[in-house]
C-alpha positions in Angstrom: -25.0 -46.0 -25.6 -22.0 -44.9 -23.8 -21.9 -41.7 -25.9 -25.4 -40.9 -25.2 -24.8 -41.1 -21.6 -21.7 -39.1 -21.8 -23.5 -36.3 -23.5 -26.4 -36.3 -21.3 -24.0 -35.9 -18.3 -22.5 -33.0 -19.9 -25.7 -31.3 -20.9 -26.9 -32.1 -17.1 -23.5 -30.4 -15.6 -23.9 -27.3 -18.2 -27.7 -26.8 -16.8 -26.4 -26.9 -13.1 -23.7 -24.4 -13.7 -26.3 -22.4 -15.9 -28.7 -22.2 -13.0 -26.3 -22.0 -10.1 -23.6 -19.9 -11.6 -20.0 -20.4 -11.0 -18.9 -19.8 -7.6 -17.8 -16.1 -7.1 -14.1 -15.7 -5.7 -14.1 -14.5 -2.0 -13.2 -10.7 -1.8 -10.9 -9.2 0.7 -9.8 -5.6 1.5 -6.3 -4.4 1.6 -5.6 -1.1 3.4 -2.1 0.4 3.3 -1.4 3.4 5.9 1.6 5.4 6.9 2.3 6.8 10.6 3.0 9.2 11.9 1.1 10.8 9.1 -1.4 10.0 6.4 -1.0 11.3 2.8 2.5 9.8 2.0 2.9 7.8 -1.2 2.5 4.1 -1.2 2.2 1.5 -4.1 -0.1 -1.5 -4.4 0.4 -3.7 -7.2 2.7 -1.1 -8.9 0.3 1.8 -8.6 1.0 4.8 -6.8 -1.5 6.2 -4.1 -1.7 8.4 -1.2 -2.4 6.9 2.3 -4.5 5.7 3.6 -5.5 3.4 0.6 -7.9 0.5 0.4 -8.5 -1.7 -2.2 -10.4 -4.9 -2.7 -8.9 -8.0 -4.1 -9.6 -11.7 -4.5 -8.8 -13.8 -1.8 -5.7 -16.0 -2.4 -4.2 -12.9 -4.4 -0.5 -12.0 -3.9 0.3 -8.5 -4.3 3.4 -6.0 -3.9 3.0 -3.2 -1.5 5.6 -0.6 -1.0 6.2 2.9 0.3 8.5 5.5 -1.3 11.5 5.1 1.2 12.3 8.7 1.6 9.7 11.5 1.1 9.9 15.3 1.6 7.5 17.8 2.2 7.4 21.6 2.2 5.1 22.4 5.5 6.6 25.5 6.6 6.8 29.1 5.2 9.9 29.7 7.4 12.1 27.4 5.5 12.9 27.5 2.1 12.1 24.2 0.3 11.3 20.9 1.9 11.1 21.3 5.6 9.9 17.7 6.8 11.3 14.3 5.7 9.9 10.8 6.2 12.1 7.8 5.9 10.9 4.4 6.2 11.7 2.3 9.0 9.4 -0.9 9.0 5.9 -2.2 8.5 3.8 -2.8 11.5 4.5 -6.6 11.8 8.0 -5.6 12.2 9.1 -6.6 8.7 11.6 -4.4 6.9 11.3 -5.4 3.4 10.1 -2.7 1.1 8.4 -3.4 -1.2 7.1 -6.7 -0.1 4.7 -9.4 -1.4 1.7 -10.4 0.8 -1.0 -12.9 0.1 -4.6 -11.7 0.9 -6.4 -14.5 3.3 -8.7 -12.0 5.1 -9.3 -8.3 5.4 -5.8 -7.0 6.0 -4.2 -3.8 7.0 -0.4 -2.7 6.8 0.9 0.4 8.2 4.6 1.7 7.1 6.2 3.2 10.3 7.9 6.5 9.1 10.7 8.2 11.0 9.9 12.0 11.0 12.7 14.4 10.8 12.7 18.4 10.5 15.1 20.6 8.8 16.3 23.7 10.8 18.0 26.5 9.9 19.5 29.5 11.6 20.7 32.8 11.0 22.3 35.9 13.1 20.9 39.3 12.8 22.9 41.3 12.1 25.5 39.4 10.3 28.4 38.3 12.5 31.7 40.1 12.3 35.0 38.7 12.6 37.5 41.0 14.7 41.2 40.6 14.4 
């Protein structure tokens, strides 16, 4: 009798799960940005992206986010090679760990504050002469 009751309860539970389905995990968005410029390289869960980047993850998920600490760009035709440099300072919540682990508990946005520096070159025309 106990075995029949147990089997009946299992069948009833299976029927409920089939009819209602399993609960779907809550999804949240994670957005990673950079300032003062977008288009810089960041990583989310070990995958590289250009900012801004938004991904959707299950609630409660822990993941690593990071930004390439030193990035150089060639923006000017007047200077040979990279002329603009971005270095990581901190995240918008003042955390300086890079990379860092975050846990998604809601839709979240993190912004990496980057220091912007410009390369400056000078020259003289005509070339300087040294006189005795």
